[in-house]
N, CA and C of each residue as an Amber inpcrd file, in Angstrom:
protein
   774
  94.9710000 100.6270000  86.9570000  96.3670000  99.9000000  87.2170000
  96.4150000  98.8810000  86.1470000  97.7270000  98.7400000  85.5740000
  98.0170000  97.8760000  84.4560000  97.7350000  96.4040000  84.8390000
  97.0140000  95.3950000  83.9510000  96.8820000  93.8730000  84.1440000
  98.0860000  93.1800000  84.0380000  99.5480000  94.1930000  83.4850000
 100.6290000  93.4010000  83.4590000 101.4390000  93.7700000  84.5910000
 102.1240000  92.7890000  85.1430000 103.0690000  92.6570000  86.1700000
 104.3920000  92.9880000  85.6030000 104.4870000  92.3250000  84.2570000
 106.1700000  92.4220000  83.7010000 105.8640000  92.6160000  82.2360000
 106.4570000  93.7110000  81.7300000 106.2150000  94.1570000  80.4380000
 107.8650000  94.4670000  79.6980000 108.1150000  93.3810000  78.9950000
 109.5590000  93.0430000  78.2420000 109.1800000  93.6210000  76.9270000
 110.5810000  94.6260000  76.2420000 110.0450000  95.1110000  74.9350000
 111.5370000  95.1730000  74.5100000 111.8070000  94.4890000  73.4070000
 112.9110000  94.4660000  72.6700000 114.0040000  94.1630000  73.4810000
 114.0360000  93.4290000  74.2150000 115.2670000  93.3920000  75.4170000
 116.3200000  92.5850000  74.7040000 117.4280000  92.9230000  74.8920000
 118.7550000  92.1240000  74.4010000 119.6980000  91.8640000  75.6640000
 120.5330000  90.8810000  75.4690000 121.5040000  90.5800000  76.5250000
 122.7560000  90.2100000  75.7750000 123.7250000  90.8570000  75.9000000
 124.8940000  90.4720000  75.1790000 126.1830000  90.3140000  76.2370000
 126.9550000  89.1310000  75.9970000 128.1690000  89.1080000  76.5140000
 129.2260000  88.8260000  75.7830000 129.8820000  90.3740000  75.7140000
 130.8100000  90.3720000  74.7200000 130.2380000  90.3710000  73.2440000
 130.8000000  89.4680000  72.2560000 130.3750000  89.2650000  70.9840000
 129.0060000  88.1860000  71.1610000 128.8850000  87.6440000  72.2820000
 127.8170000  86.8240000  72.2670000 126.2990000  87.3450000  72.4910000
 125.2930000  86.9280000  71.8670000 124.2720000  87.6080000  72.1080000
 123.2220000  86.6570000  72.6720000 123.0670000  86.6270000  74.0780000
 122.1980000  85.3600000  74.9340000 120.6630000  85.7890000  74.8140000
 120.3180000  87.0520000  74.7560000 118.8920000  87.4000000  74.5070000
 118.8160000  88.5920000  73.2180000 118.0080000  87.8260000  72.2030000
 118.1530000  89.0620000  71.1030000 116.6060000  89.5670000  70.8050000
 116.5290000  90.5180000  71.3220000 115.4780000  91.6970000  71.1590000
 113.8720000  90.9330000  71.4690000 113.8220000  90.2320000  72.7850000
 112.4550000  89.6480000  72.9380000 111.6760000  90.6380000  73.4880000
 110.2120000  90.5020000  73.0580000 109.0000000  91.1120000  73.6900000
 107.9120000  90.2240000  74.1940000 107.6000000  90.4850000  75.7270000
 106.3380000  89.7490000  75.8140000 105.6300000  90.2180000  77.3900000
 104.4210000  90.1080000  77.6550000 103.9210000  90.6120000  78.8010000
 103.7150000  89.5260000  79.6380000 103.7190000  89.6840000  81.0800000
 103.3570000  88.5400000  82.0620000 102.0590000  89.2620000  82.8430000
 100.7170000  88.6270000  82.6720000  99.7150000  89.1350000  83.4750000
  99.5270000  88.8590000  84.6270000  98.8880000  89.7850000  85.4050000
  98.7580000  89.7010000  87.0850000  98.0690000  88.3690000  87.2720000
  98.4500000  87.4880000  88.4140000  97.6560000  86.0910000  88.8530000
  98.1130000  85.1890000  87.7440000  98.7040000  85.1210000  86.6650000
  99.0930000  84.0980000  85.8320000 100.1200000  83.3170000  86.1450000
 100.3760000  82.3070000  85.8050000 101.5560000  81.2600000  85.7570000
 102.0350000  81.5060000  84.4570000 103.4750000  81.9290000  84.0450000
 103.4420000  82.0390000  82.9160000 105.0580000  81.2590000  82.6560000
 105.2360000  80.4490000  81.6210000 106.2210000  79.5550000  81.3220000
 107.2650000  80.0680000  80.3190000 108.4810000  79.6460000  80.7130000
 109.4600000  80.3910000  79.8910000 110.2600000  79.0760000  79.5070000
 110.1260000  78.4970000  78.2290000 110.8530000  77.1400000  77.8220000
 111.8770000  77.4610000  76.9130000 112.8760000  76.3910000  76.7790000
 113.7050000  76.2060000  75.7360000 115.0000000  75.4470000  76.1370000
 115.6840000  75.2550000  75.0520000 116.6450000  74.2160000  75.2860000
 118.2100000  74.8450000  76.0910000 118.8550000  74.2390000  76.7330000
 120.1090000  74.6460000  77.3900000 120.4830000  75.6840000  76.5100000
 120.8110000  76.9690000  76.9140000 121.6900000  78.0020000  76.0450000
 120.6950000  78.6940000  75.4010000 119.2670000  78.7010000  75.6480000
 118.4880000  79.1790000  74.6360000 118.1410000  80.8530000  75.2840000
 118.4720000  81.3170000  76.5000000 118.5040000  82.4830000  76.7500000
 117.6070000  82.7190000  77.8670000 116.9560000  81.6360000  78.4790000
 116.0460000  81.6020000  79.7080000 116.6130000  82.1110000  80.8910000
 117.6110000  81.7530000  81.4210000 118.3420000  82.3170000  82.7310000
 118.7800000  83.6460000  82.5440000 119.3030000  84.0250000  81.4310000
 119.6050000  85.3930000  81.2760000 118.4300000  86.3020000  81.1730000
 117.2630000  85.8850000  80.8630000 116.0080000  86.6110000  81.0290000
 115.6590000  86.9090000  82.2140000 115.5040000  86.0520000  82.7580000
 114.9750000  86.0510000  84.3730000 116.0200000  86.7110000  85.0830000
 117.1510000  86.6240000  84.8260000 118.0550000  87.5500000  85.6320000
 117.8070000  89.0400000  85.4580000 117.5580000  89.4470000  84.0730000
 117.4640000  90.5780000  84.1830000 115.8130000  91.2450000  84.4790000
 114.9580000  90.2520000  84.6750000 113.5180000  90.7220000  85.3230000
 113.9310000  91.0440000  86.7200000 114.6810000  90.2510000  87.4370000
 114.7790000  90.6610000  88.7110000 115.9400000  91.5550000  89.1860000
 116.4360000  92.1730000  87.9900000 117.5300000  92.9450000  88.3260000
 118.8270000  92.7610000  88.8170000 119.0520000  91.6100000  88.5950000
 120.3920000  90.8930000  88.9320000 121.6200000  91.1620000  87.6310000
 121.0360000  91.2790000  86.3140000 121.7500000  91.1940000  85.3030000
 121.4770000  92.6210000  84.5620000 122.2110000  93.4770000  84.0320000
 121.4920000  94.5530000  83.6290000 121.3930000  94.3290000  82.0530000
 120.4630000  95.2080000  81.6550000 120.0360000  94.9580000  80.1360000
 121.1560000  95.5850000  79.0870000 121.1420000  95.0000000  77.8380000
 122.1320000  95.3660000  77.1350000 121.5770000  96.3500000  76.0150000
 119.9690000  96.3800000  75.9510000 119.2230000  96.8690000  75.2590000
 117.6630000  96.6230000  75.2960000 116.8840000  97.5600000  74.8770000
 115.4120000  97.5040000  75.2280000 114.8960000  97.8160000  76.5500000
 113.6680000  97.7260000  76.7810000 113.1130000  98.1430000  78.1510000
 112.5800000  97.1070000  78.8970000 112.2600000  97.0690000  80.2210000
 111.8240000  96.0870000  81.0220000 111.2520000  96.5660000  82.0780000
 109.6630000  96.7150000  82.3730000 109.1130000  97.1710000  83.3850000
 108.7330000  95.9000000  84.4190000 108.7550000  96.1170000  85.6800000
 108.1970000  95.3250000  86.3450000 107.1350000  96.0930000  87.8960000
 106.0700000  95.7780000  87.9460000 105.1270000  96.4490000  88.8760000
 105.1310000  98.0440000  88.2020000 105.3800000  98.0730000  86.8480000
 105.1480000  99.6210000  86.6650000 106.6410000 100.3190000  86.7130000
 107.6700000  99.6530000  87.1550000 108.9860000 100.3880000  87.4780000
 109.8220000  99.9900000  86.4550000 110.4970000 100.9980000  85.8840000
 111.7220000 100.4660000  84.7780000 112.8760000  99.7460000  85.6610000
 113.3200000  98.5760000  85.5850000 113.9720000  97.8140000  86.1840000
 115.4230000  98.5440000  86.5170000 115.7780000  99.1280000  85.3310000
 117.1130000  99.7720000  85.4630000 116.9790000 101.1410000  86.6250000
 116.1770000 101.3330000  86.9490000 116.0910000 102.5560000  87.8710000
 115.3100000 102.2550000  89.2790000 114.4540000 101.2990000  88.9760000
 113.4360000 101.2310000  90.1670000 113.7860000  99.7420000  90.7370000
 114.7960000  99.0620000  90.7150000 115.0910000  97.7190000  91.1270000
 114.9080000  97.2820000  92.5510000 115.1080000  98.5280000  93.2540000
 114.8480000  98.4380000  94.8470000 113.4790000  98.0680000  95.1860000
 112.6640000  98.8850000  94.6490000 111.2480000  98.7330000  94.6100000
 110.7130000  97.3920000  94.2460000 111.2290000  97.0550000  93.0880000
 110.9110000  95.5760000  92.3520000 111.2200000  94.5070000  93.3160000
 112.6080000  94.6070000  93.6140000 113.0820000  93.4750000  94.4230000
 112.2400000  93.1820000  95.7250000 111.4660000  94.3230000  96.3870000
 110.6940000  94.1440000  97.7620000 109.6190000  93.3260000  97.4500000
 109.2590000  93.1090000  96.4580000 107.6210000  92.6110000  95.9820000
 107.8250000  91.1760000  95.2040000 109.2250000  90.8420000  95.0820000
 109.4540000  89.5570000  94.4030000 110.1030000  88.4210000  95.2320000
 109.9550000  87.1190000  95.0630000 110.7950000  86.1380000  95.5410000
 111.2840000  85.4600000  94.3420000 112.6140000  84.8380000  94.5040000
 113.4210000  84.1170000  93.4890000 113.6340000  82.7360000  94.0040000
 113.5610000  81.9230000  93.2150000 113.8830000  80.4830000  93.5590000
 114.8090000  80.1970000  92.7810000 116.4510000  79.8830000  92.7880000
 117.1250000  79.6970000  91.6760000 117.3820000  78.2410000  91.3770000
 117.8790000  77.9110000  90.4940000 118.1090000  76.5940000  89.7530000
 118.9520000  76.0850000  90.9800000 120.4030000  76.4800000  91.3270000
 120.8470000  76.1950000  92.3120000 120.5640000  76.5100000  93.6590000
 120.3590000  75.4180000  94.4130000 120.1600000  75.8590000  95.8350000
 120.9730000  76.6320000  96.3620000 120.7250000  77.7370000  97.3120000
 121.4880000  78.7220000  97.9740000 121.2250000  78.5350000  99.6110000
 120.8780000  77.5530000  99.8210000 120.2870000  77.5470000 101.2800000
 121.7990000  77.2420000 102.3560000 121.5560000  77.6090000 103.3740000
 122.8720000  77.6230000 104.3250000 122.7270000  76.2560000 105.0390000
 123.4890000  75.5820000 104.8110000 123.5120000  74.0230000 105.2480000
 123.8360000  73.9170000 106.5840000 124.4020000  74.9890000 107.1410000
 124.8580000  74.9640000 108.7660000 123.5580000  75.2960000 109.6200000
 122.7680000  75.6980000 109.0120000 121.6230000  76.3240000 109.5530000
 120.2480000  75.0530000 109.7180000 119.2990000  75.4730000 110.6610000
 118.1880000  74.7400000 110.7920000 117.2590000  75.2000000 109.5270000
 116.2980000  74.1300000 109.4330000 115.1710000  74.8070000 108.4180000
 114.6890000  76.1060000 108.5410000 114.3440000  76.0880000 110.0350000
 113.6310000  77.4080000 110.3250000 114.3900000  78.5560000 110.4340000
 115.7490000  78.4040000 110.7660000 116.6620000  79.6740000 110.6610000
 116.8060000  79.9370000 109.2810000 116.6230000  78.9630000 108.1230000
 116.7790000  79.6980000 106.9770000 115.9340000  80.3220000 106.5310000
 114.5840000  80.2790000 107.3010000 113.3670000  80.9860000 106.7620000
 113.6460000  82.4340000 107.6210000 113.8510000  82.2860000 108.8820000
 113.6400000  83.6910000 109.6970000 114.7770000  84.4750000 109.4610000
 116.1090000  83.8710000 109.4740000 117.2150000  84.7610000 109.0400000
 117.1240000  85.4630000 107.6790000 116.6690000  84.6910000 106.7350000
 116.3190000  85.3550000 105.3710000 115.3860000  86.5020000 105.3890000
 114.5470000  86.2040000 106.0880000 113.5830000  87.2990000 106.3780000
 114.2470000  88.6290000 107.0570000 114.8610000  88.5590000 107.8140000
 115.8340000  89.9200000 108.1250000 116.2000000  90.7530000 107.0520000
 116.8060000  90.0600000 105.8780000 117.2120000  90.8380000 104.7140000
 116.1760000  91.6970000 104.2990000 114.7760000  91.4990000 104.5930000
 113.6320000  92.3940000 103.9660000 113.2020000  93.2480000 105.1210000
 113.8950000  93.2280000 106.2020000 113.5260000  94.0130000 107.3980000
 112.2230000  93.7660000 108.2510000 111.9640000  92.2420000 108.1150000
 110.5850000  91.9120000 108.7460000 110.9570000  91.5170000 109.7860000
 110.1400000  92.1450000 110.9110000 110.3640000  92.1730000 112.6710000
 110.3660000  90.4270000 112.8530000 111.0110000  90.1540000 114.0250000
 111.2150000  88.8480000 114.1670000 110.1810000  88.2600000 114.5920000
 108.9960000  88.7920000 115.1460000 107.8150000  87.9660000 115.3470000
 106.8850000  88.0710000 114.2260000 107.1420000  88.5010000 113.1790000
 106.3020000  88.4560000 112.1020000 107.1390000  87.4860000 111.2630000
 108.2290000  87.3910000 111.2230000 109.3070000  86.2030000 110.7860000
 108.9400000  84.7640000 111.0020000 108.6890000  84.6420000 112.2920000
 108.2620000  83.6110000 112.9490000 106.9930000  83.1830000 112.5590000
 106.0160000  84.1840000 112.6190000 104.6840000  83.6570000 112.1690000
 104.7420000  83.2720000 110.6660000 105.3770000  83.8970000 109.9220000
 105.2610000  83.4830000 108.6400000 106.0590000  82.0500000 108.2250000
 107.1900000  81.8890000 108.9790000 108.0060000  80.5010000 108.8660000
 106.9490000  79.5880000 109.6000000 106.1090000  79.7110000 110.1240000
 105.3400000  78.4980000 110.7320000 104.4440000  78.4080000 109.8680000
 103.6990000  79.2640000 109.0910000 102.6320000  79.0380000 107.9990000
 103.3340000  78.3970000 106.9860000 104.5890000  78.9240000 106.4290000
 105.1000000  78.2440000 105.3770000 105.7590000  76.8870000 105.5990000
 106.1100000  76.5390000 106.8280000 106.7210000  75.1150000 107.2280000
 105.4190000  74.1270000 106.9310000 104.0710000  74.6930000 107.3780000
 102.9510000  73.8470000 107.5190000 102.7460000  73.8030000 105.9910000
 102.8580000  74.7720000 105.2690000 102.1430000  74.6140000 103.6620000
 103.0660000  73.7610000 102.8450000 104.2040000  73.5900000 103.0700000
 105.2790000  72.7000000 102.5650000 105.5060000  71.5350000 103.4360000
 104.9030000  71.2780000 104.2140000 104.9020000  69.8790000 105.1870000
 106.3780000  69.7390000 105.5460000 106.9360000  70.6690000 106.2770000
 108.0820000  70.8050000 106.5740000 108.1430000  70.9790000 108.0930000
 107.1120000  71.2540000 108.8050000 106.7620000  71.2330000 110.2130000
 107.8570000  70.6200000 111.2320000 107.7160000  69.2580000 110.6480000
 108.5970000  68.1800000 111.5190000 109.8670000  68.2570000 111.2640000
 110.4180000  69.0100000 110.4390000 111.8220000  69.2300000 109.9350000
 112.4380000  70.3790000 110.4750000 111.7120000  71.2420000 111.0560000
 112.2490000  72.8060000 111.4610000 113.4480000  72.7950000 112.2420000
 113.6820000  71.8690000 113.0560000 115.1690000  71.8950000 113.6300000
 116.3200000  71.0590000 112.9650000 116.0190000  70.5160000 112.0510000
 116.8850000  69.9080000 111.3100000 117.8270000  70.8430000 110.5810000
 119.1200000  70.3130000 110.1120000 119.9000000  71.2680000 109.3930000
 119.4910000  70.7700000 107.8560000 119.8080000  71.6130000 107.0920000
 119.6720000  71.3180000 105.5310000 120.2250000  70.1800000 105.1280000
 121.5140000  69.8640000 105.5180000 122.0280000  68.6720000 104.9370000
 121.4360000  67.3740000 105.3080000 120.3970000  67.3640000 106.0790000
 119.7310000  66.3400000 106.9110000 118.5260000  65.9290000 105.7760000
 118.0580000  67.2570000 105.0740000 116.7200000  66.9360000 104.1730000
 116.9520000  66.0920000 102.8980000 116.0820000  65.5820000 102.4550000
 116.0100000  64.8360000 101.1010000 116.1490000  66.0610000  99.7970000
 116.2710000  65.7400000  98.7730000 116.2020000  66.6010000  97.5910000
 115.0680000  67.3630000  97.5430000 114.0730000  66.7640000  97.6530000
 112.6300000  67.3870000  97.4150000 112.2710000  68.2290000  98.7000000
 112.9330000  67.8290000  99.7610000 112.3360000  68.8180000 101.0510000
 113.3420000  70.0860000 100.8800000 114.5350000  69.8110000 100.1860000
 115.2320000  71.1330000  99.9460000 114.7760000  71.8600000  99.0180000
 113.9780000  71.5520000  97.9330000 113.6710000  72.5570000  96.9700000
 112.3130000  73.2490000  97.4950000 111.4490000  72.2570000  98.3170000
 110.2440000  72.9440000  98.8900000 110.7300000  74.0060000 100.0980000
 111.9470000  73.8610000 100.7330000 112.5840000  75.0150000 101.5430000
 112.8850000  76.0770000 100.7140000 113.6530000  75.9070000  99.5150000
 113.9350000  77.0900000  98.9680000 112.6550000  78.0170000  98.2780000
 111.6990000  77.1200000  97.8190000 110.4050000  77.9680000  97.4830000
 109.8440000  78.6600000  98.6170000 109.9890000  77.8400000  99.8520000
 109.3810000  78.5800000 101.2500000 110.0980000  79.8510000 101.3680000
 111.5600000  79.7390000 101.3170000 112.3010000  80.9240000 101.5710000
 111.8360000  82.0380000 100.7420000 111.8100000  81.6030000  99.3370000
 111.4750000  82.7620000  98.4540000 110.0540000  83.4920000  98.5800000
 109.3140000  82.8610000  99.5670000 107.7640000  83.2860000  99.7640000
 107.8270000  84.1360000 101.0940000 108.9570000  84.1210000 101.7640000
 109.1700000  84.7180000 103.3170000 108.7150000  86.0540000 103.2120000
 108.8310000  86.8200000 102.5020000 108.6330000  88.3560000 102.1700000
 107.0530000  88.5310000 101.5690000 106.2750000  87.3550000 101.2890000
 104.9500000  87.2900000 100.7500000 104.9020000  88.1750000  99.5110000
 105.5500000  87.7960000  98.4100000 105.9070000  88.4850000  96.8990000
 104.7650000  88.3720000  96.1570000 104.5070000  89.5220000  95.5340000
 103.4930000  89.7860000  94.4500000 103.9000000  88.8210000  93.1830000
 105.4150000  88.5310000  93.0760000 105.9570000  87.9170000  91.9470000
 106.7820000  87.0220000  92.3500000 106.6190000  85.7050000  91.9600000
 107.5490000  84.5350000  92.1290000 108.3000000  83.9540000  90.9340000
 109.5630000  84.0140000  90.9120000 110.4050000  83.4850000  89.6860000
 110.9220000  82.1330000  90.3590000 110.5010000  81.0560000  89.5080000
 111.1190000  79.7980000  89.8400000 111.9320000  79.4630000  88.6300000
 113.3640000  79.2830000  88.8420000 114.2410000  78.5270000  87.6540000
 114.3950000  77.0230000  87.8500000 113.4920000  76.3990000  87.1990000
 113.8390000  74.9490000  86.9970000 113.8070000  74.4180000  88.3590000
 112.4140000  74.4470000  89.1270000 112.4150000  74.3480000  90.5710000
 112.4410000  72.7580000  90.8080000 112.0250000  71.8800000  89.6170000
 111.9230000  70.4460000  90.1670000 112.7910000  69.6300000  89.2400000
 113.7810000  70.2350000  88.8470000 114.8500000  69.5080000  88.2930000
 115.4250000  68.3860000  89.4200000 115.5040000  67.1570000  88.5440000
 116.2400000  66.0070000  89.7720000 115.4060000  65.5070000  90.5830000
 114.2080000  65.7550000  90.7920000 113.3520000  65.4470000  91.6630000
 112.4520000  64.0750000  91.2090000 112.1450000  63.2790000  92.0710000
 111.3710000  62.2550000  91.7530000 110.0020000  62.6000000  91.0620000
 108.9690000  61.7930000  90.4660000 107.8340000  62.0940000  90.0590000
 106.9190000  62.3930000  91.2210000 106.5770000  61.7490000  92.2550000
 106.0360000  62.1630000  93.2990000 106.3120000  63.3000000  93.8510000
 107.5150000  63.8390000  94.2030000 107.7420000  64.9330000  94.9070000
 107.5500000  66.1580000  93.7680000 107.8330000  65.7700000  92.5130000
 107.5240000  66.7970000  91.3330000 106.0900000  67.3840000  91.3360000
 105.1310000  66.2010000  91.4450000 103.5540000  66.4360000  91.5330000
 103.3570000  67.0350000  92.5250000 103.7980000  66.8670000  93.8740000
 103.4340000  67.7570000  95.1300000 103.9410000  68.9400000  95.1400000
 104.8350000  69.1200000  94.4190000 105.1170000  70.6290000  94.1040000
 104.3270000  71.3990000  93.4770000 103.9580000  70.5970000  92.2010000
 103.0350000  71.3070000  91.2430000 101.4600000  71.6040000  92.1320000
 101.1430000  70.7140000  92.9640000 100.0370000  71.2150000  93.8170000
 100.2050000  72.4520000  94.5340000 101.6120000  72.5500000  95.1330000
 101.7200000  73.7380000  96.0540000 101.6090000  74.8400000  95.0330000
 102.3540000  74.9950000  93.7550000 102.2980000  75.8130000  93.1880000
 101.0100000  76.2870000  92.3920000  99.9970000  75.6160000  92.3120000
  98.6900000  75.7530000  91.7600000  98.1330000  76.3620000  93.0940000
  98.4340000  76.1010000  94.2790000  97.7800000  76.6040000  95.5520000
  98.0270000  78.1080000  95.4190000  99.4720000  78.5450000  95.0400000
  99.8790000  79.8220000  95.3230000  99.2810000  80.6140000  94.1600000
  99.0140000  80.0590000  92.8980000  98.2590000  80.5830000  91.9010000
  97.1040000  81.0530000  92.5560000  96.0530000  80.1740000  92.9550000
  94.8340000  80.3940000  93.4310000  94.8450000  81.6660000  94.5050000
  95.8130000  81.7740000  95.2770000  96.1310000  82.7970000  96.0420000
  96.4880000  84.0790000  95.6040000  96.4350000  84.1050000  94.3480000
  96.8940000  85.5100000  93.6050000  98.3950000  85.8060000  93.4560000
  99.1860000  84.8230000  93.5310000 100.6000000  85.1030000  93.2050000
 100.7990000  84.8050000  91.6480000 101.6100000  85.7600000  91.0830000
 101.9340000  85.8330000  89.7700000 103.2770000  84.9430000  89.7270000
 103.3110000  84.0790000  88.8410000 104.4830000  83.0430000  88.8860000
 105.0150000  82.8950000  87.3070000 106.4690000  83.2580000  87.3570000
 107.1670000  82.7810000  85.8680000 108.0460000  81.4520000  86.5770000
 107.8510000  80.5180000  85.7240000 108.6070000  79.3360000  85.6400000
 109.3060000  78.7780000  84.4970000 110.6800000  78.5640000  84.5540000
 111.5750000  77.9250000  83.4550000 111.3390000  76.2200000  83.8270000
 111.2140000  75.5450000  82.6440000 111.2630000  74.1850000  83.0430000
 111.8950000  73.4290000  81.9370000 112.2830000  72.3030000  82.0740000
 112.7700000  71.4570000  80.9640000 111.5560000  70.5090000  80.8830000
 110.9090000  70.1070000  81.8340000 109.6320000  69.2700000  81.8230000
 108.2690000  69.6990000  81.0590000 108.1400000  69.4490000  80.1510000
 107.0830000  69.6150000  79.0290000 105.6040000  69.4480000  79.5910000
 105.4470000  68.2670000  80.4880000 104.2990000  68.1970000  81.2670000
 104.1090000  68.9490000  82.3440000 105.0140000  69.3450000  82.9260000
 105.1100000  70.5270000  83.8510000 104.3920000  71.4890000  83.4030000
 105.0550000  72.1830000  82.3800000 104.5040000  73.2700000  81.5520000
 102.9440000  73.1670000  81.1640000 102.9040000  72.0960000  80.5280000
 101.3300000  71.7380000  80.2090000 100.4300000  71.7390000  81.2540000
 100.6260000  71.1270000  82.3880000  99.8060000  71.2120000  83.5670000
  99.7420000  72.5600000  84.2270000 100.8440000  73.3650000  84.3860000
 100.6080000  74.4750000  85.2120000 100.3410000  75.6700000  84.7580000
 101.0090000  76.2640000  83.3170000 101.2690000  77.3320000  82.5950000
  99.7800000  77.6660000  81.9410000  99.6950000  79.1760000  82.4360000
  98.3710000  79.5280000  81.5280000  98.7350000  79.9240000  80.2800000
  99.9770000  80.5000000  79.9190000 100.4540000  81.0060000  79.0000000
 102.0010000  80.5350000  78.8570000 102.6210000  80.3620000  77.7420000
 104.0970000  80.5450000  77.7700000 104.6570000  80.8750000  76.5900000
 106.0350000  81.0520000  76.6330000 106.6080000  81.2740000  75.4020000
 108.0440000  80.1910000  75.3140000 108.1630000  79.7960000  73.7800000
 109.5070000  79.0460000  73.6630000 110.3790000  79.7630000  73.2270000
 111.5840000  79.8850000  73.7830000 112.7960000  80.5000000  73.1890000
 114.1290000  79.7370000  72.7340000 114.5280000  80.0990000  71.7170000
 115.5200000  79.5360000  71.2350000 116.7660000  80.3820000  70.7360000
 117.9750000  80.3220000  70.7650000 119.0280000  81.1900000  70.3440000
 118.4400000  82.7070000  70.6030000 118.2170000  82.7560000  71.9250000
 117.9830000  84.2200000  72.1380000 116.6530000  84.9060000  71.6910000
 115.7640000  84.1870000  70.7340000 114.5520000  84.6010000  70.3330000
 113.4610000  83.9290000  70.7850000 112.2090000  84.5530000  70.6170000
 110.8340000  83.8140000  70.9580000 110.4340000  83.1160000  69.5900000
 110.4210000  81.8100000  69.5890000 109.9790000  81.1840000  68.5590000
 108.2740000  81.0300000  68.3170000 107.5740000  81.0020000  69.6470000
 106.1080000  81.0680000  69.5360000 105.4960000  81.3420000  71.1640000
 104.4840000  82.0070000  71.3470000 103.8830000  82.3600000  72.6010000
 102.4130000  81.8360000  72.4370000 101.7920000  81.3390000  73.6050000
 100.4380000  81.3060000  73.7520000  99.9600000  80.0420000  74.6760000
  98.8950000  79.5550000  75.0340000  98.4320000  78.6740000  75.6880000
  98.7950000  77.5510000  75.3870000  99.1640000  76.5470000  76.3520000
  99.8690000  75.3260000  75.8100000  98.8530000  74.5890000  75.0920000
  97.4840000  74.4840000  75.2090000  96.9330000  73.5600000  74.4350000
  96.5100000  74.3420000  73.0830000  96.6640000  75.3890000  73.2320000
  96.3660000  75.9690000  71.7570000  97.8350000  75.8800000  70.7690000
  98.6270000  76.0040000  71.4280000 100.2470000  75.7440000  70.8550000
 100.1110000  74.2300000  70.1480000  99.7740000  73.1150000  71.0330000
  99.6390000  71.6780000  70.7740000  98.7260000  71.5570000  69.4610000
  97.5680000  72.2910000  69.4740000  96.5600000  71.9360000  68.5390000
  97.2210000  72.8100000  67.2810000  97.9630000  73.8050000  67.2740000
  98.5520000  74.5370000  66.0410000  99.5280000  73.7660000  65.5650000
 100.6950000  73.1010000  66.3770000 101.9850000  72.7160000  66.0280000
 101.9010000  71.3800000  65.9160000 101.0730000  70.5410000  66.8180000
 101.3170000  69.2580000  66.9640000 100.0610000  68.4540000  66.3170000
  98.9540000  69.3030000  66.1400000  97.5490000  68.7500000  65.7550000
  97.1500000  67.6890000  66.8760000  95.9020000  66.9100000  66.5770000
  95.4530000  66.1450000  67.3720000  95.7980000  64.6950000  67.4350000
  96.5160000  64.4450000  66.4250000  96.9270000  63.0600000  66.4890000
  98.0870000  63.1360000  65.5890000  99.3000000  62.7270000  66.1490000
 100.5380000  63.0740000  65.2030000 101.2840000  61.6020000  64.7300000
 100.9340000  60.3990000  65.5110000 101.6730000  59.2020000  64.8680000
 100.6510000  58.1840000  65.4740000 100.6450000  56.9320000  64.7170000
  99.9280000  55.7010000  65.0150000 100.7420000  54.5720000  65.1870000
 100.7650000  54.0290000  66.3220000 101.6130000  52.8100000  66.6090000
 100.7150000  51.4820000  66.8700000 100.7070000  50.4570000  66.1170000
 100.1010000  49.4740000  66.1000000  98.7750000  49.7560000  66.2640000
  98.2220000  50.5710000  65.4290000  96.8220000  51.0070000  65.3990000
  96.3540000  51.7030000  66.3190000  97.1480000  52.1240000  67.2840000
  96.7700000  53.0940000  68.2370000  97.3170000  54.8530000  68.2690000
  96.2510000  55.5870000  68.0820000  96.7650000  57.0510000  67.6380000
  97.4500000  57.5150000  68.7960000  98.5770000  58.1690000  68.8500000
  99.0920000  59.0870000  70.0390000  98.8460000  60.5550000  69.8840000
  98.1340000  61.0770000  70.8070000  97.7260000  62.4150000  70.7540000
  99.0140000  63.2770000  71.0110000  99.0010000  64.3490000  70.3740000
 100.1080000  65.3070000  70.3140000 100.2530000  66.1430000  71.4030000
 101.6030000  66.6160000  72.0240000 101.5600000  66.9770000  73.2650000
 102.4590000  68.3410000  73.1320000 102.9320000  69.0990000  74.2470000
 103.5560000  70.1120000  74.2640000 105.0780000  69.6380000  74.0320000
 105.3910000  68.5010000  74.3390000 106.7100000  68.1170000  73.8820000
 106.9330000  67.9590000  72.4170000 106.0390000  67.5580000  71.6840000
 106.0910000  67.4410000  70.3670000 106.3050000  68.7350000  69.6660000
 105.4060000  69.8620000  70.2630000 105.5670000  71.3480000  69.7160000
 107.2330000  71.6460000  69.9420000 107.6020000  71.5020000  71.1970000
 108.7440000  71.9720000  71.4170000 109.9570000  71.2170000  70.6110000
 109.9880000  70.0690000  70.3670000 110.9320000  69.4280000  69.3880000
 110.6500000  69.7710000  67.8310000 109.5210000  70.2460000  67.6690000
 109.2410000  70.4710000  66.2830000 109.8940000  71.8160000  66.1380000
 109.7320000  72.9650000  67.1150000 110.0540000  74.2080000  66.9160000
 111.7320000  74.5400000  67.0470000 112.4000000  73.5600000  67.8200000
 113.6480000  73.6670000  68.4540000 114.5610000  72.4500000  67.7760000
 114.0170000  71.6610000  67.4310000 114.8920000  70.4640000  66.7600000
 115.2080000  69.2970000  68.0150000 115.7970000  68.3490000  67.5180000
 116.2820000  67.2890000  68.2210000 117.6210000  67.0010000  68.5750000
 118.4440000  67.9220000  68.1900000 119.9480000  67.7680000  68.4630000
 120.1820000  68.0890000  69.9750000 121.1270000  67.4650000  70.5500000
 121.6440000  67.7500000  71.9530000 122.1590000  69.0520000  71.9790000
 121.9010000  69.6310000  73.1630000 122.4250000  70.8660000  73.4530000
 123.2680000  70.7670000  74.8180000 124.3800000  71.4740000  74.7280000
 125.5320000  71.6370000  75.8240000 125.0320000  72.5640000  77.1370000
C-alpha cells in the first residue's frame, strides 16, 4: 500500500482563458497534516475542489486513495470529509440534527449516527448545545460544528478550507488542539489557511502557491531556515527571528490581492 493518500501530477484548472492552476505536482502522505498556502486567487480553493471531485481537471492526473479522481470519485467521496470556507449548516435545524441528518447522506444507520454524533458533540464541546438551532451559536461554535459534521462518516481524509477565518485567538487555538488530536488519531488532513502561525504550528509539510504555480514545498521550519534565516531584522538592538510569514511575503510579495 502506498504511503501517499493524494498524488497530484501536472494538474491544471482553466476557466475559459484564465488558468487558475498551472501544472502543479505534489503528494500528501498518510497521516500527515499538509498545508496549502497562498494569496487570494492563488489557486488554493480550485485545487482542493479538484481533490474531492467537485471540479473537473483541465489537465494532468490526480489520484486519491489510489483512485483516479475522474473515474473513482464515488469511492473517494465516501472516505473523505470536507469543511468549506463558507458554512453550509442548516440554520433551521438543531445542532444534533445537523450531524445525524447529514449522516444519512452516507447511508449511516440511525443508531450509528446517533452514537457518532454523541462522540463528536463531546469532542468539540458542543454537548450542551445539541438542541439549540444553528443561528443561536457563536461563530466559533459554528466552525466546530461544521468540522464535526465533516467527520460524521469517520473519513480517512479531512479537507479544511480556511477553517479558522474570522475566529478570535482563543477559539482558533482551541480548534488547533482539536486538529492535532485528529492527526494523532491517524486522520490525514489538508489545510488551507491565511494564518502563517497556524500553518507553522500544525503542518508537517506545506506548499506555497501563487498564480497557480507551486513556489516552494517543505517543512515549515526548513522553509524558514532556507528563506528567512535565523535572524532577519534588529529593532532597538533586539533580533527578531525569521517566521513562516516572512517566507510567505518574500515569495509572494507584499501587494494587496483582491
